[in-house]
N, C-alpha and C positions, 0 to 999 in steps of 0.2 A: 359236551359241546356239539355232538353230531345230531342230536334230535332237538334242534332249535325251532320253536313254533314261529313260523313266518306267515305273512298274509299271502293273498293270491299272486302278488307280484314278487314274492320271495324276499320281502322286506320285514324288518322288525325295528321297533323303537330302540334307539341307541342305548339309553339308560337301562332298558330291560335286558339287552344283550350283555352289557357289562355286568349286570347283576347275575345273570345266568352263567356267565363265564367265571364267576367267583372273584372278579376284580374288586367289588365293593357291594354293599347293599344298594338297592335302587335309589334311596335317598342320598347316600353318599356319592353314588355315581352322578346324580344330578348336580351335586355340589362341585364335583370335579369338572363337569361340563361348564357350569357357570363360572368356575374359576379358570377357564381357558386352559385346562389341563388335558383336553381330549382333542385329537385331530382325526379327520377322516380324509384319506387320500391327500395328506399334506395340508389340509385346511382346518383351522381351529373351528370347532363346532360348539356353540353355546345355546342354540335353540333346543329346548327340551322335547319338542315334538318331532325332532329329526329322525327319519327312518334310514336304515342302512341295509346293505346286502351283506349278510354275514359270510358269504362265500367269496365274494370278489373284492369287497372294500378293504383297504389297508387302514387299520385302526390302531392308534397309539394312545396310551394313557401315561402321562408324565414321561413321554419319550419312549416308553417300552411298548413293543409291538404285541398286539393281540392276534394270535394265530387265526387264520380263516377256518371256518367250519368245513371239514372235509373228511374223507375216509382214510386220510393218511395217519400212520402211526409212527412214533419216534421213540425208540427204546434204547436204554443203556444196559449193556451186559458186562458183568465182571467175568472176563474170560479166564478160566483156570489155566494153569501151566499144563502143557501136554496136549492142548486142543489146537487144531489147525484153524487158521482164520479163513475158512471157506464154508459154504452152506452144504457142500457134499464132498466126499473124498473117495476116489476109486480104490484106495488102499484100505478103506474101512476104519480109518482113524477117527477119533472123536472130533466133531465139528461144531460150529456155532449153531447149526440147525438142531442139534440135540437139546438145546436149552430153550428153544421156542417152538417145539413140536405141537404145542397146543394152540398156536396162533394160526388163524385161517389165512392171513395175508402172505403174499410172496415177498419175503424180506431180502433186502440187500445190506451188505455190510459196508460201512464207510471207513476206508482205510483198513489196515491190518496190523496184527502183531505176530512176531515169529512164534513158532510153536512153544519154545521154552520160556516165553515172556507172558506174564499174566497182566490183567488190568482191563481198563475201559475200552469198549468197542461200541460204536453207534450202529444200531440196526434200524432200518426203515423200509417202508414200501413206497417212499417218495423217490422214484428213480431219478428225477431231475436234480433233486438235492444231492443224492448220492454221487451222481456223475460230476456235479459242480465241485463238491467238496473234495473229490478225488483228484481234481486238477491242481497242479503245483501252485497256481496263482491264488488258490484259496486255502493253502496249508494253514491250519490253525496251530497255535502253540500247544505243545504237549509236554506234560510234566511226568518225569520218571523218577522213581526211587531205585537206586542200584546198590546192591551189596557187592563190594568189590574186594579183590585180593590186596592185602597189604595196607599200610598206613598212608592215608592221603593227607598230604601237607597243604597248607594254604597256597603254596606256589603252583600246585597242580590246578587248583581252582582258577587262579589267574591265567594259567596257560590255556585252560579250556575257554575262558571268556575272551581271550585275545584271538582265538581262532586256531584250531588244529586242522591241518590239511589232510583230507581223505580223497584219494583219486583226483588230485590236482585242484581240489576245491575246498576251501575252509568251511568247516561246520559252524553254523550260526548258533552259538549257545547264548540264549537270552539271559539265563540266570543259572548260577551254580552255587551250591553251598554244602558244607560238610555237616551231616546230621550226627555222625559218630565216627571216631577214628581210633583204631587200636592197631597193635602191631600185626596181627594176623588178618584182620578184616575191617573195612570201613564201610560206612553208609553215606552216600551222597545223593543229593537231589539235583536234577537237571531240567531245565526248560529249553526245548529246542523248537525250531520252526519247521524244519524240513522233514521229509519222510523217506529218505533213502533206505534201502534194505539193510536191516540190522545195524543201523547207523550208530546207535548208542553203544552197542557192544564193541563195534569197530573203533569208535572214538575213544572209549576208556581203555581198550587194549593198546591203542596207539600211545597213550600217556603212561603206560606201564602198570595199569590196574585192571586186569581182566575181570569181567563180570561173573559173579557166582550166582546171583539171583537178580531178576529185573522185573519191575512192575510199572505199568503206566497208571498214574493216579488221577490225572486230569487231562481233558481235551478241551482247550479253551477255558471257559468258566464251568464246564461240567465236571463235577468231582466224584470220585469213587465213594466218598463218605462211608456209610456203614454197609454198603452193598458187599455181600460175601461172595466168594468164588462160586460161579454157577448161577447166581441170582440175576434177575432182570427186573427193571422198573421202567415205567413210562415216564417220559419227560413231562414236567409241568408246563403250563401255558407260557409262562415267561421264558422258560428254557427253550421251548420250541420257537418262540418269536425271535430270540437271539440267534438261534441256529439258522432260521430262514434269512435273517438279515445278513449273517455271515456269508451265506450262499448267494446273496443278491436276488432272492426270490420274493 
């Protein structure tokens, strides 16, 4: 998407841009336009000769945002356990930078995971987005899978969902379910909205089930999928569009 052929005014025909972005073939892109499925800066565009600026115009197809053409990169890293959530460490411990050393961009991490927790972290050179998403008002839902000590009964799930108070404030658990429950160890899935330090571990310890192993499997709609520990992938156009919308950019 970065090497889009534009005219002297920096414009390109809309249906050509959609085709180059992989939204659909040029013919199908024209059908989407004629079917009033494409908007530019909030206005429905049906004229096939319409030209757009791929850098500054806000384009949506069936409501989904097409990211602008830019030098910004958006990555997902499966942080392994034992890696600190920083780009450098004065103590010489493994860091996020170790997994993106081949990238020329200066990357920021969005949010963090404690050293003993594995799972998804967003990396980007979009400083504005990183700063916005780090603000409490933009906290995205995060999904965790926790291996905990002891047998977790349904009453514990109810207790979590009703709100457990940590430091005079109830933790907002959006969803909780038991994936496996045995006498020595159980596995539960939690979806929470906030990002207080080590909040999942503190929450589960509070209800009597200390965490033995913890992984973040989703951030918003971004999922770990088949990404193995230490692996990195670039977000697709639709994922980037959703992320930009979340950050209000």
